[in-house]
C-alpha positions in Angstrom: 0.1 -0.1 0.1 3.1 2.8 0.9 4.4 1.4 -2.2 1.9 2.0 -4.5 1.1 5.5 -2.6 5.2 6.9 -2.5 6.1 4.5 -5.4 3.9 5.1 -7.7 4.5 5.3 -11.3 6.6 8.7 -12.7 3.9 8.9 -15.4 1.3 9.6 -12.4 2.2 14.0 -12.1 -1.1 14.6 -10.2 0.0 12.4 -7.8 3.9 12.9 -7.9 2.4 17.6 -6.9 -0.1 16.0 -4.3 3.7 14.7 -2.6 5.3 17.3 -2.7 2.4 19.5 -1.8 1.5 17.5 1.3 5.5 17.5 2.4 6.8 21.2 1.4 2.9 22.5 2.5 3.9 21.1 5.9 7.5 22.7 5.8 5.7 26.0 5.1 3.4 25.6 7.4 5.6 25.1 10.3 7.2 27.9 9.2 4.4 29.7 9.1 3.3 29.1 12.8 6.5 28.9 14.3 8.7 31.6 12.9 8.9 35.2 12.8 8.1 38.7 11.1 8.2 41.6 12.6 9.1 43.8 10.1 5.6 44.8 7.6 1.7 44.0 9.7 -0.3 41.7 8.4 2.6 39.6 6.5 2.4 35.9 7.9 6.6 34.9 6.5 9.8 34.9 7.0 11.6 38.2 6.3 15.4 39.2 7.2 17.4 42.3 6.0 17.6 41.7 2.7 13.9 42.1 3.0 13.0 46.1 2.4 16.3 46.1 -0.5 13.5 44.2 -2.6 10.0 46.0 -1.8 11.1 49.4 -1.3 11.8 50.9 -4.7 9.0 49.4 -5.6 7.0 51.4 -3.2 8.6 54.4 -4.0 7.8 53.8 -7.5 4.2 53.1 -6.6 4.5 56.7 -4.7 5.3 58.1 -8.1 9.4 57.8 -7.7 11.8 55.6 -9.5 13.1 52.5 -9.1 16.1 53.2 -7.6 18.9 50.2 -8.7 21.8 50.8 -6.6 20.2 48.3 -4.2 18.3 45.8 -6.4 17.8 44.7 -9.9 14.7 44.3 -10.7 13.8 40.9 -10.4 12.2 39.2 -7.5 10.6 43.0 -7.2 8.7 42.4 -10.2 6.4 40.1 -9.0 5.3 42.2 -6.2 5.3 44.9 -8.0 2.7 43.1 -10.4 0.9 41.7 -6.7 1.4 45.2 -5.2 -0.9 47.0 -7.2 -4.0 44.7 -7.0 -3.1 44.4 -3.3 -1.9 45.7 0.1 1.4 45.7 0.9 0.9 42.8 3.6 -1.4 41.1 1.4 0.8 41.4 -1.4 3.7 39.8 0.3 1.7 36.5 1.3 0.1 35.7 -2.2 3.7 36.3 -3.3 5.1 33.0 -1.2 2.3 31.2 -1.7 3.3 31.6 -5.4 6.4 30.9 -4.4 5.4 27.8 -2.4 3.4 26.1 -5.8 5.7 26.9 -8.0 8.6 24.9 -5.6 6.4 22.0 -5.8 5.5 22.0 -9.2 9.6 22.1 -9.8 10.1 19.4 -7.5 8.2 16.9 -10.2 10.2 18.5 -13.5 13.5 18.2 -11.2 12.3 14.4 -11.1 11.6 14.2 -14.7 14.9 15.4 -15.5 16.5 12.6 -14.1 14.2 9.9 -15.1 15.2 10.9 -18.7 19.0 11.3 -18.3 19.2 8.4 -16.5 16.6 6.3 -17.8 15.9 4.7 -14.8 12.2 5.4 -12.4 15.5 4.8 -9.4 16.7 8.1 -10.6 13.4 9.5 -10.2 12.4 8.1 -7.2 15.9 9.4 -4.6 15.7 12.5 -7.1 12.2 13.6 -6.2 12.6 13.2 -2.1 16.0 14.4 -1.8 14.9 17.1 -2.9 11.7 17.8 -1.2 12.9 17.0 2.0 15.9 19.2 1.9 15.8 22.3 4.0 18.1 24.5 2.2 15.1 25.0 -0.8 12.1 24.3 1.5 12.8 27.0 4.4 12.8 30.0 1.7 9.7 29.1 0.1 8.1 31.0 3.3 10.5 34.2 2.7 10.7 37.2 0.7 14.1 36.4 -0.5 15.3 35.1 -4.3 16.1 31.9 -3.0 13.2 29.8 -3.8 12.4 31.4 -7.4 15.6 31.0 -8.0 15.6 27.2 -7.5 12.8 26.9 -9.6 14.3 28.5 -12.6 17.5 26.4 -13.0 15.5 23.9 -13.0 13.1 24.9 -15.9 15.6 26.1 -17.2 17.1 22.9 -17.6 13.9 20.8 -18.6 13.5 22.8 -21.6 16.5 22.6 -22.7 15.7 18.5 -22.3 12.7 19.0 -24.0 14.7 21.0 -26.9 16.5 17.7 -27.0 13.8 15.4 -27.2 11.6 17.2 -29.5 13.8 19.8 -31.4 11.2 22.1 -31.2 13.0 25.4 -30.8 10.0 27.4 -28.6 11.1 25.1 -25.8 15.1 27.0 -26.2 12.6 30.6 -25.9 10.9 29.1 -22.5 14.5 28.3 -21.2 16.3 31.2 -22.2 13.0 33.0 -20.2 14.2 31.2 -17.4 17.6 31.6 -17.0 17.1 35.0 -18.0 14.7 35.6 -14.7 17.3 33.9 -12.9 19.8 36.6 -13.7 17.5 39.3 -12.9 16.7 37.2 -9.5 20.5 36.9 -8.6 22.8 38.5 -11.1 26.0 36.2 -9.8 24.6 33.7 -12.0 24.7 35.8 -15.2 27.1 33.4 -17.0 25.3 30.3 -16.4 24.0 32.6 -19.9 26.7 30.5 -21.6 26.4 27.3 -20.4 24.0 26.2 -22.7 26.0 27.3 -26.0 28.8 25.7 -24.6 27.4 21.9 -24.2 26.3 22.9 -27.9 29.8 24.2 -29.4 31.1 20.8 -28.0 28.3 19.6 -30.0 29.7 21.3 -33.2 33.5 20.0 -32.3 32.4 16.7 -32.0 30.4 17.3 -35.7 26.8 16.8 -33.5 25.1 19.6 -35.2 26.4 22.0 -37.8 27.7 25.4 -37.5 24.0 26.8 -38.9 22.7 24.7 -36.3 24.8 26.0 -33.0 24.1 29.9 -34.2 20.4 28.6 -34.1 19.9 27.0 -31.1 21.8 29.8 -29.1 20.1 32.8 -30.9 16.6 31.3 -30.1 18.3 30.7 -26.5 19.4 34.0 -25.7 16.4 36.2 -27.0 14.3 36.8 -24.2 17.8 38.1 -22.4 18.5 40.2 -25.6 15.1 41.5 -25.2 14.6 42.0 -21.6 18.2 43.6 -21.3 19.1 45.4 -23.8 15.6 46.9 -22.5 16.6 47.4 -19.2 20.0 49.1 -20.4 17.9 51.7 -22.2 16.4 52.3 -18.9 19.6 52.6 -17.2 21.0 54.9 -20.0 18.4 57.4 -19.7 18.5 56.8 -15.7 22.5 57.1 -15.2 23.2 60.2 -17.5 24.6 58.1 -20.3 25.9 55.0 -18.2 25.8 51.7 -20.0 24.8 49.1 -16.9 23.8 46.2 -18.5 22.6 44.6 -14.9 24.0 46.0 -12.2 25.8 48.5 -10.8 27.9 47.0 -8.7 27.5 43.4 -6.5 26.8 45.2 -3.1 23.9 47.5 -1.5 24.6 51.2 -2.2 24.7 51.8 1.4 24.3 50.1 4.9 27.7 49.0 5.8 29.3 49.4 8.6 32.1 51.4 8.7 35.6 49.8 7.4 33.3 46.6 6.2 34.4 45.9 2.7 38.1 46.1 4.5 37.3 44.0 7.0 35.8 42.2 4.8 38.8 41.4 2.7 41.2 40.8 5.9 38.6 38.1 7.0 37.7 36.5 3.3 41.5 36.2 3.1 41.9 33.3 5.4 38.6 31.8 5.1 36.8 33.5 6.9 32.5 33.9 7.0 31.6 37.2 6.2 28.4 38.2 6.9 27.9 39.8 10.1 24.4 39.2 9.9 24.7 35.6 11.1 25.8 34.1 14.4 29.6 32.0 14.5 30.4 33.8 10.8 34.3 34.9 12.2 33.7 38.9 10.6 31.9 39.3 13.7 35.0 39.4 15.9 37.0 41.9 14.1 34.2 44.2 13.9 34.0 44.1 17.8 30.6 42.3 18.0 29.8 40.4 21.5 28.4 37.0 21.9 24.8 37.1 20.3 24.8 40.7 20.0 22.0 42.0 17.8 20.8 38.6 16.3 17.4 37.9 16.7 15.2 35.2 17.5 18.7 32.6 17.4 18.5 29.2 20.1 21.8 28.2 19.2 24.3 30.1 21.5 27.3 31.9 19.6 30.7 31.7 20.6 32.7 34.5 18.8 36.7 33.1 18.0 39.6 35.1 17.3 41.4 34.9 14.9 43.3 32.2 14.5 47.4 32.5 15.4 47.7 30.6 12.0 47.1 33.8 10.3 49.3 36.1 11.8 52.8 37.5 9.6 55.5 39.9 10.0 52.9 42.8 9.6 49.9 41.6 12.7 49.9 39.6 16.1 46.9 39.3 17.9 47.5 42.3 19.6 47.2 44.1 16.5 44.1 42.9 15.7 42.4 43.1 19.4 43.5 47.0 18.8 41.5 46.7 15.5 38.3 45.6 17.4 38.4 47.2 19.7 39.1 51.1 18.0 35.8 49.9 15.5 33.6 49.8 18.3 35.2 53.4 19.3 34.9 54.6 16.3 31.3 53.3 16.7 30.3 54.6 20.2 32.6 57.0 21.4 32.2 60.4 21.9 34.7 62.6 20.2 35.1 65.0 17.2 33.8 63.9 13.5 37.5 64.6 12.1 38.6 62.4 14.8 36.5 59.8 13.9 36.6 59.9 10.7 41.0 59.7 10.5 40.8 56.5 13.3 38.5 54.7 10.6 41.1 56.0 7.7 44.2 54.4 10.2 41.8 51.2 10.8 41.2 50.9 7.2 45.1 51.5 6.1 46.0 48.6 8.8 43.3 46.4 7.3 44.3 46.5 4.1 48.1 46.0 4.8 47.3 42.9 6.4 44.8 41.2 3.9 48.3 42.3 1.3 50.6 39.9 4.1 48.5 37.3 3.8 48.5 37.2 0.2 52.4 37.6 -0.6 53.6 35.8 3.0 51.3 33.4 3.1 50.3 32.3 -0.3 49.0 28.9 0.2 46.8 30.3 3.0 45.4 32.7 0.8 45.3 30.6 -2.7 44.3 27.4 -1.7 44.0 26.9 2.1 41.1 29.9 2.4 39.2 28.6 -0.8 39.2 25.1 0.7 38.1 26.8 4.3 35.2 28.9 2.7 33.6 25.7 0.6 33.8 23.5 3.4 31.5 26.3 5.5 29.3 26.8 2.3 28.1 23.4 1.8 28.1 22.1 5.4 25.7 24.7 6.1 27.0 26.7 8.6 26.1 30.1 7.2 22.7 31.0 7.9 19.9 29.1 9.0 18.8 26.5 6.8 18.0 24.2 10.0 16.1 26.1 12.1 18.1 27.8 15.0 16.0 30.7 14.5 12.9 28.6 14.5 12.9 25.3 16.6 14.0 25.2 20.2 14.7 22.2 20.4 17.9 20.2 19.2 16.8 17.0 17.7 15.1 18.6 14.6 17.6 20.5 13.6 20.5 17.7 14.2 17.9 15.8 11.6 17.5 18.4 9.5 21.9 18.4 9.4 22.4 15.5 9.2 19.7 14.9 6.3 21.8 17.7 4.7 25.2 15.9 4.9 24.4 12.6 3.4 22.9 14.7 0.6 25.6 17.2 -0.2 28.0 13.8 0.4 25.8 11.9 -2.3 24.9 14.7 -4.7 28.8 15.6 -4.6 30.3 11.9 -5.4 27.2 11.9 -8.0 28.3 14.7 -9.5 32.1 13.7 -10.0 30.9 10.8 -11.2 29.0 12.3 -13.6 31.9 14.3 -14.9 33.9 10.6 -15.4 31.4 9.6 -17.3 30.6 13.1 -19.6 34.4 13.0 -20.2 33.8 9.6 -21.7 30.9 10.5 -23.8 29.5 14.4 -23.9 26.4 15.3 -23.3 23.7 18.1 -21.6 23.8 16.2 -18.7 26.8 18.2 -17.7 25.0 21.9 -17.3 24.3 19.7 -13.9 28.3 19.4 -12.7 29.0 23.0 -15.0 26.5 24.9 -13.3 28.0 23.2 -9.7 31.3 24.0 -10.6 30.7 27.7 -11.8 29.0 28.3 -8.3 31.3 27.0 -6.0 34.0 28.5 -8.5 32.6 32.3 -8.2 31.6 32.4 -4.9 34.5 30.2 -3.1 37.2 31.8 -5.1 36.3 34.5 -6.8 34.0 36.9 -4.8 34.4 34.8 -1.4 31.6 34.8 -0.2 29.6 31.9 0.7 26.1 32.1 2.2 24.9 28.7 1.9 21.5 30.1 0.9 23.5 30.7 -2.0 23.7 27.1 -2.5 20.4 27.0 -2.9 19.9 28.2 -7.0 21.9 24.8 -7.8 20.6 22.4 -5.5 18.1 20.9 -7.2 21.5 19.3 -9.1 22.7 18.1 -5.9 19.7 15.6 -5.8 19.7 15.2 -9.3 23.7 13.8 -9.1 22.3 11.6 -5.7 19.8 10.3 -8.0 22.5 9.2 -10.8 24.4 7.8 -8.3 21.8 5.5 -6.3 21.0 4.6 -10.1 24.6 3.4 -10.8 25.3 1.7 -7.2 22.1 -0.4 -8.1 22.8 -1.5 -11.6 26.9 -2.2 -9.9 24.2 -4.4 -7.3 22.3 -6.2 -9.8 25.6 -7.6 -11.7 26.6 -9.8 -8.7 23.2 -11.5 -8.8 
């Protein structure tokens, strides 16, 4: 009976939709019941420090002002804008999170479809479906006013319609796929280079003489069409708004305002040895050098924080523990002590120059730490989920549910990573569209952990579907291996 319900025929999509709705809906309901929202009266979902950077530009636009992109580009805001035309602020936000839930539910079934098509296995379908639908890494964001839920769903649909094109050779699927990639980019501009992954795959097809050069150009043109149209209009808007400036997506990867003094220098120094730089989350390394005390400025966390100083292996000839302790104390003095503004600015400039010198010292005196060990530490913390609230540390006080979610996440990370490595190995022997999975995963890790060195775990959510997909591939291959001995 249970197998007929939970392992039904993969072709029976309505049943799989209902299962996904049951699981994700339960998680969603728990979050609505136990989560917190203090920023918008009448809003049921979750909020964090990024909330108003998405909705304030729309509120300003509706009040007769302009849409200011210095903080956010309008992918997520456009969704809010359409709802805000019809509803009050709180109702628009509530409708938006329920849309996120329904879109995410549909995307689970489409991800499992991809697994079944690619790996020609019902087992891969089942493993991919259940691995993804129970993962808190993506489920938690369905009730938040953040881009992660839509971003993860967009990646799934982007991939699915590429698969449909390969099955049918109907170019309309390329346009649809390109539209979802465009939406992803306008949600999270850091993924803009992923726009080239499909063309890269087709380029290799051309080199392998699987398609002609004309087919390569046609496929790329149809796929890129939605982005060229949308971004072209956006470039024109920015050209007029910024007095002739060429702004293809966003002016900067950082918000234009709201940063503590010398934050960027502190972030560069912390990232130089592999530390976390999000000062709004507990246990992150940058909080020590910024002068925070345990649990300071944290809301609703059930995990007690123990802020640790910079480890001694980071020290160079330019600084030691005493030097960094001075930075920590001086940063706080210039925030809270009474002093003339000129003196405050002078002291902050001294702190800034010292941090720059310390960062350069790590880079030149300890290149292995800077170029190898630091990115590996960032990647490790990125994957195990210590940077963020993905295991309900800010929702559930009891420790055992959080441990279950944490260990489930570790298992999925392990299976997915092994599966991705195995998939890469198979692609070296027989290259095909499945390379989209490992190319997307590799790009995300490279850009966040090595280049930007800013890898809060929630940034893994957009490509997290590929880890579930590769877990399904690994289990399918392992089962196939076992059957050889029967």
